[in-house]
C-alpha positions in Angstrom: -2.5 -8.2 11.5 -0.9 -7.6 8.2 2.2 -5.9 6.9 1.4 -3.7 3.6 5.1 -2.5 3.1 7.5 -4.8 4.7 7.5 -8.1 3.3 10.2 -9.5 6.4 8.1 -11.0 9.5 11.3 -9.6 11.4 9.8 -5.9 10.6 6.5 -6.7 11.9 8.3 -9.0 15.4 10.4 -5.6 16.0 7.4 -3.0 15.5 6.5 -1.0 18.2 2.9 0.6 19.1 4.4 3.9 19.7 7.6 5.7 19.1 11.0 5.6 21.2 11.3 9.4 22.0 14.0 10.6 24.8 13.0 11.9 28.0 14.9 15.1 27.2 12.9 16.0 24.5 9.7 17.5 22.7 7.6 17.0 20.2 6.3 19.8 18.2 2.4 18.7 19.4 3.4 19.6 23.4 3.5 23.4 22.6 5.8 26.1 21.6 9.2 26.5 22.9 9.8 27.8 26.2 13.2 29.1 27.9 13.0 26.2 30.0 13.5 23.7 26.8 17.3 25.2 26.5 19.0 22.9 29.2 22.1 22.9 27.5 25.8 24.2 28.1 26.4 27.6 26.8 29.7 28.6 28.5 31.4 28.3 24.8 28.8 30.3 22.7 29.9 32.1 20.0 28.8 35.5 21.2 27.4 36.5 17.9 25.0 33.0 17.8 21.7 33.2 19.1 22.3 29.5 20.2 22.0 26.1 19.1 18.4 24.2 18.5 19.3 20.8 18.3 16.7 18.5 16.5 16.7 14.9 16.0 14.8 13.5 12.7 14.2 9.5 12.5 12.3 6.7 11.2 11.2 3.6 13.3 9.1 0.7 12.3 5.7 1.0 14.1 2.2 -0.9 14.7 -0.8 1.6 13.3 -4.4 0.1 14.1 -7.2 1.7 11.5 -10.4 0.3 10.8 -9.6 -3.1 12.7 -6.5 -3.8 10.8 -2.5 -3.7 11.9 -0.8 -1.4 9.3 3.2 -2.4 10.1 5.2 0.7 8.1 8.5 3.3 8.6 7.1 6.2 11.0 9.2 9.1 10.8 9.2 11.9 13.2 11.0 14.5 14.7 11.8 16.1 18.3 13.9 18.6 19.8 16.6 17.6 22.0 16.5 20.1 25.0 19.7 18.6 26.8 21.8 19.8 23.7 19.8 22.5 22.9 21.2 26.2 24.2 20.4 30.2 24.3 23.5 33.0 24.3 24.2 33.6 28.0 24.6 37.1 27.0 21.4 37.5 24.4 19.3 40.7 25.5 16.4 40.0 23.8 15.6 36.1 24.8 11.9 36.3 23.6 13.1 37.5 20.1 15.4 34.6 19.8 13.1 31.7 21.3 10.7 33.0 18.7 13.2 32.7 15.6 14.1 29.3 16.9 10.1 28.1 16.7 10.0 29.3 13.6 12.4 26.7 12.7 10.9 24.1 14.8 7.6 24.5 12.7 9.6 24.3 9.5 11.2 21.1 10.9 7.8 19.8 11.9 6.5 20.5 8.2 9.5 19.0 6.7 8.8 15.6 8.7 5.3 15.5 7.8 6.2 15.9 4.1 9.2 13.3 4.6 6.1 10.7 5.7 4.1 11.3 3.0 7.2 11.1 0.1 8.2 7.5 2.1 3.9 6.4 1.8 4.4 7.1 -1.8 7.9 6.1 -3.0 8.2 2.7 -0.1 6.8 0.6 -2.6 9.7 0.6 -4.7 12.3 0.8 -1.9 11.0 -1.6 0.5 13.6 -4.1 -0.1 16.8 -1.6 0.9 14.6 0.5 3.5 17.4 1.6 6.0 19.7 2.9 3.1 16.1 4.5 1.2 15.4 6.5 4.3 18.6 7.2 5.9 19.5 9.0 1.9 15.8 10.8 2.8 16.9 12.1 6.3 20.2 13.7 4.7 18.2 15.6 2.3 15.9 16.7 4.9 18.6 17.7 6.9 20.1 19.7 4.1 17.1 21.8 3.5 16.3 22.6 7.3 20.0 24.0 7.3 19.4 25.6 4.1 16.1 27.3 5.9 17.7 28.2 9.1 20.4 30.3 7.3 17.9 32.0 5.5 15.8 33.1 8.1 18.5 34.3 10.7 18.3 37.6 8.4 15.1 38.2 8.0 13.0 41.1 10.6 10.9 40.4 12.9 7.7 41.0 10.7 9.0 38.6 7.9 9.6 35.7 10.8 5.8 36.1 11.5 4.7 35.9 8.0 6.6 32.8 7.4 5.4 31.3 10.9 1.9 32.0 9.8 2.2 30.4 6.2 4.1 27.3 8.0 1.4 26.7 10.7 -1.4 27.1 7.8 -0.1 24.3 5.7 1.0 22.0 9.0 -2.5 22.3 10.0 -3.8 21.2 6.5 -1.4 18.0 6.5 -1.7 15.2 8.7 0.6 13.7 10.9 0.3 10.4 8.8 -1.6 9.8 5.7 -2.5 5.9 5.2 -3.9 5.0 1.4 -7.1 3.9 0.9 -6.7 0.8 -1.0 -9.6 0.0 -3.5 -10.6 -3.7 -4.9 -9.7 -4.2 -8.2 -12.1 -6.4 -10.3 -10.0 -9.5 -10.6 -8.6 -12.0 -7.5 -8.3 -15.5 -6.7 -9.8 -18.1 -4.0 -8.3 -21.4 -2.9 -9.3 -23.7 -0.4 -8.5 -27.1 1.5 -10.1 -29.3 4.0 -12.3 -32.4 5.0 -15.4 -33.4 2.8 -18.2 -35.9 3.1 -20.4 -37.2 0.8 -24.1 -38.9 1.6 -25.8 -40.5 -1.3 -29.3 -41.1 -0.9 -30.6 -44.2 -2.9 -30.1 -47.4 -0.2 -30.1 -49.8 -3.0 -26.8 -48.3 -4.5 -23.6 -50.3 -4.6 -21.6 -47.8 -3.0 -21.7 -47.3 0.8 -24.2 -44.5 1.6 -21.4 -42.5 3.3 -18.3 -41.6 2.4 -15.2 -39.4 3.8 -12.4 -37.6 2.2 -10.5 -34.8 1.3 -11.2 -31.3 -0.7 -9.5 -28.5 -2.4 -10.5 -25.9 -4.9 -9.2 -22.6 -7.0 -11.7 -19.9 -8.1 -10.5 -17.1 -10.2 -12.7 -13.7 -9.1 -14.5 -11.0 -11.3 -16.3 -8.4 -9.1 -19.0 -10.3 -7.6 -18.4 -13.5 -9.6 -16.6 -16.7 -8.5 -15.4 -19.4 -11.5 -13.9 -22.4 -9.5 -12.6 -25.5 -10.0 -13.2 -28.1 -7.7 -11.8 -31.4 -6.6 -12.7 -33.9 -3.8 -11.2 -37.4 -3.1 -12.8 -39.8 -1.4 -13.3 -43.5 -0.3 -16.0 -45.7 -0.1 -17.2 -49.5 -0.1 -19.3 -51.7 -1.9 -21.8 -52.6 -0.1 -23.6 -55.7 -2.0 -20.7 -56.8 -4.5 -17.2 -58.1 -3.5 -14.5 -58.7 -6.0 -11.9 -61.4 -5.7 -8.2 -60.6 -6.3 -5.8 -62.7 -8.1 -4.3 -64.0 -4.7 -8.2 -65.1 -3.7 -8.5 -62.6 -1.4 -12.1 -60.2 -1.0 -12.0 -56.7 -2.3 -14.7 -54.4 -1.4 -12.5 -50.7 -1.0 -13.4 -48.0 -3.9 -11.6 -44.9 -4.8 -13.2 -42.0 -5.7 -13.3 -38.5 -6.9 -15.8 -35.4 -7.7 -14.8 -32.8 -9.7 -16.6 -29.6 -10.6 -16.7 -26.4 -12.6 -19.5 -24.3 -11.0 -20.2 -20.2 -11.2 -21.1 -18.4 -8.0 -22.6 -15.0 -7.3 -21.8 -13.1 -3.9 -25.2 -12.4 -2.9 -23.6 -11.2 0.7 -20.1 -9.9 1.6 -19.7 -8.0 4.9 -16.4 -8.1 7.6 -17.0 -11.1 8.7 -19.1 -13.1 6.8 -19.3 -13.9 2.6 -22.5 -16.1 0.9 -22.2 -17.6 -2.5 -24.7 -19.6 -4.1 -23.5 -21.4 -7.4 -24.4 -23.7 -10.2 -22.4 -25.9 -12.2 -21.1 -29.5 -13.8 -19.1 -32.3 -12.4 -18.2 -35.8 -12.7 -18.5 -38.2 -9.9 -16.9 -41.7 -10.2 -15.8 -44.6 -7.9 -13.8 -47.9 -8.8 -11.7 -50.5 -7.1 -8.8 -50.2 -5.5 -6.2 -52.8 -7.9 -3.0 -52.6 -9.0 -1.0 -54.7 -12.0 0.6 -57.0 -9.3 -3.3 -58.0 -7.7 -5.7 -57.1 -10.1 -9.3 -57.9 -9.7 -10.0 -60.9 -11.5 -14.2 -61.6 -11.3 -15.6 -58.5 -12.8 -17.3 -57.5 -16.2 -17.2 -53.5 -14.8 -17.1 -51.8 -11.7 -16.5 -48.2 -12.2 -19.6 -45.9 -11.2 -19.3 -42.8 -12.6 -21.8 -40.2 -13.5 -21.6 -36.9 -14.8 -24.3 -34.3 -14.4 -25.3 -30.5 -13.2 -25.2 -29.6 -9.4 -26.1 -26.6 -6.7 -24.7 -25.3 -3.9 -24.0 -22.9 -1.4 -20.8 -21.5 0.6 -20.9 -19.7 3.4 -17.1 -17.9 4.5 -16.5 -16.9 8.5 -13.5 -14.7 7.5 -11.4 -15.3 10.4 -8.4 -12.1 9.5 -7.4 -9.7 6.7 -3.9 -9.3 5.4 -2.9 -6.8 3.2 0.2 -8.0 0.9 2.4 -5.3 -0.9 5.1 -6.7 -3.1 7.2 -5.9 -5.9 4.2 -7.4 -8.6 0.6 -6.7 -7.8 -0.3 -6.1 -4.2 -3.7 -7.7 -2.9 -5.7 -8.5 0.0 -5.9 -11.6 1.5 -8.9 -12.5 3.8 -8.5 -16.2 5.7 -11.8 -17.9 6.0 -13.3 -21.2 7.2 -15.5 -22.3 4.5 -18.5 -24.2 4.6 -19.8 -25.9 1.5 -23.1 -27.9 0.6 -23.2 -29.4 -3.0 -26.4 -31.3 -4.1 -26.6 -33.3 -6.8 -30.3 -34.2 -8.5 -31.1 -37.7 -9.8 -28.7 -38.4 -12.6 -26.9 -40.6 -14.5 -25.1 -41.1 -17.9 -23.7 -44.7 -17.0 -24.3 -46.8 -13.8 -24.0 -44.2 -11.1 -26.1 -42.5 -9.0 -29.7 -42.7 -9.0 -30.9 -40.5 -6.3 -30.3 -37.5 -4.3 -26.8 -36.9 -3.4 -25.3 -34.1 -0.8 -21.3 -33.3 -0.6 -20.6 -31.2 2.6 -17.2 -29.6 3.2 -15.4 -27.8 5.9 -12.2 -25.9 4.4 -9.6 -23.7 5.3 -9.7 -21.2 2.1 -8.3 -17.9 1.4 -10.0 -14.8 -0.6 -7.3 -12.9 -2.3 -8.6 -9.4 -4.0 -6.1 -7.7 -6.1 -6.0 -3.7 -5.2 -4.8 -0.7 -5.9 -3.7 2.4 -4.0 -6.1 5.4 -4.0 -4.0 8.3 -4.1 -6.9 11.2 -3.9 -8.1 10.2 -0.6 -5.7 9.3 2.4 -7.2 9.2 6.3 -5.7 11.3 9.5 -4.4 9.0 11.9 -2.8 10.3 15.7 -0.1 8.2 16.6 1.5 10.4 19.1 
């Protein structure tokens, strides 16, 4: 689940799955106005006025599901308050009056849809003061509706019919809500942290064959390429040799690390999976745990290290997506469990590792791809 417009989690927690419309109301999609929709008190009606069509334009933070993702964004909606709407009791041509109010109702719906479209385009710059922005825009829309109401009140029926047909045509061409389609940019970043396990194939090596530790990585992304720096911190033991500390105790504890730089290429990237083979260079080293107060006193050189190349394969199991829109560059982040297998062929530049070595990692990771809004394409979503 993700929140493309509103960064405050409070907005998400308070978001609803449907709009909150009172019982005595009528949405535009529910059909044309009828005499029964005017339930208000008409006793004090001005005899020279047709009555009153009471309407409400409001917004609500709503959860919108699309393509298995959830958007949380402000949704603008309008409705007629039937309890406050009324007709002139002395009106002898009620159907003509209802038709006049229907044209006004159509226009309110059209302005509501245009309002939604404008909000989708402007909300990036106004999300941090959403309420003030929305209230100001609602007042502006209401002023437009007021001017339209005055303008059509003096028109003949034939012109009203033409205006109504024109409004309906635009309404049917304008979706209830337009969600922008987001396109990936070429660049992004990836990161992860987790557990790692090293297996050294040479049984004659002084270092224990099986070593455990933690690992993390950071990558720069460009299209399908991944440029990664990986680091693993491992603990081990000497199998065959023990070194005396200054206090006379025996030490065979080792601490080591793996530092690698590699380049990979995505050969598969679906909604649930990502596969990345890669190749790179690395440095692997181990040394005894010692310090100035208690140094090792009986070794000429005990560090074990190697420099060479490695190949590997990673598989990402995608757990969920999250779109984040900030004042900077918006991005899409998918959270994964990454399984990695590194293989080191036999190599050595010093007295290090002389046989096949494997490094297995399980990491919690993220893959953030910068995105851009595609204004040229939108998708219709029926909300209510």
